[in-house]
C-alpha positions in Angstrom: 12.3 -14.7 4.0 9.3 -15.0 1.7 6.7 -12.2 1.9 3.4 -13.9 2.2 0.4 -11.7 1.6 -1.8 -14.1 3.7 0.3 -13.1 6.8 1.7 -9.6 6.1 -1.4 -8.1 4.5 -4.1 -10.2 6.1 -5.9 -7.1 7.4 -6.7 -6.2 3.8 -7.6 -9.7 2.6 -9.2 -11.7 5.4 -12.9 -10.8 6.0 -13.9 -9.5 9.4 -17.1 -10.4 11.2 -18.5 -6.9 10.7 -17.8 -4.2 8.1 -15.1 -1.6 8.8 -13.4 1.2 6.9 -9.8 0.2 5.9 -7.2 2.5 4.5 -5.1 0.5 2.0 -1.6 1.8 1.2 -0.2 1.9 -2.3 0.8 -1.5 -3.7 2.6 -2.4 -6.9 0.8 -4.9 -9.2 0.4 -5.8 -12.8 -3.0 -4.5 -13.8 -5.3 -4.2 -16.8 -8.1 -1.9 -17.7 -10.8 -2.4 -20.3 -14.4 -3.1 -20.9 -16.6 -5.9 -21.9 -17.9 -9.2 -20.7 -15.4 -10.9 -18.3 -16.6 -14.3 -19.6 -15.3 -13.6 -23.1 -12.2 -15.1 -24.5 -10.1 -11.9 -24.7 -10.5 -11.3 -21.0 -9.5 -14.9 -20.1 -6.4 -14.5 -22.3 -5.4 -11.3 -20.6 -5.8 -12.9 -17.2 -3.5 -15.7 -18.4 -0.9 -13.0 -19.3 -1.2 -11.4 -15.9 -0.5 -14.7 -14.1 2.4 -15.5 -16.6 4.0 -12.1 -15.8 3.6 -12.5 -12.1 5.1 -16.0 -12.0 7.9 -15.0 -14.4 8.9 -12.2 -12.0 8.6 -14.5 -9.0 10.8 -17.1 -10.6 13.3 -14.7 -12.1 16.0 -15.2 -9.4 16.2 -18.8 -10.4 17.5 -17.6 -13.8 19.8 -15.0 -12.3 17.6 -12.2 -13.7 15.7 -10.6 -10.8 14.5 -7.0 -11.1 16.0 -4.3 -8.8 14.7 -4.4 -5.2 13.3 -7.9 -5.8 12.1 -9.9 -2.7 10.7 -13.4 -2.6 6.9 -13.4 -2.3 3.7 -15.3 -2.9 1.6 -14.3 -5.8 -1.5 -12.3 -4.7 -5.0 -13.4 -5.7 -6.7 -11.9 -8.7 -8.8 -8.9 -7.9 -11.3 -7.0 -9.9 -13.2 -3.7 -9.8 -16.3 -3.8 -12.0 -18.7 -1.1 -12.9 -21.5 -0.5 -15.4 -21.3 2.0 -18.2 -23.3 5.2 -17.7 -25.8 4.0 -20.3 -26.3 0.7 -18.5 -26.9 2.4 -15.2 -29.6 4.6 -16.8 -31.4 1.7 -18.5 -32.8 0.2 -15.3 -32.9 -3.1 -17.0 -33.8 -6.2 -14.9 -31.2 -8.2 -16.7 -27.5 -7.5 -16.5 -25.6 -7.3 -19.8 -22.0 -8.0 -18.7 -20.7 -6.4 -21.9 -21.8 -3.1 -20.5 
């Protein structure tokens, strides 16, 4: 049976009508860290690699090469956590420089 995040993990991904505190358990994901403007080409290329990895693992059983403890699943949506550098936070600029 395919693990579908939209059904199994919907309490984490589907919005509620009012805010609430949610404790999210550990998940295993491919992830990247970095800095810079997310609209720049390097970021877009890395996102392409993340999706390529995710779909390669997802399709690996079709090539008889599944990782240990593999289970069929749907690929989760892209998520991001963004923050400003300490300098950008101090600048109080009215315009947002995404490279910071």
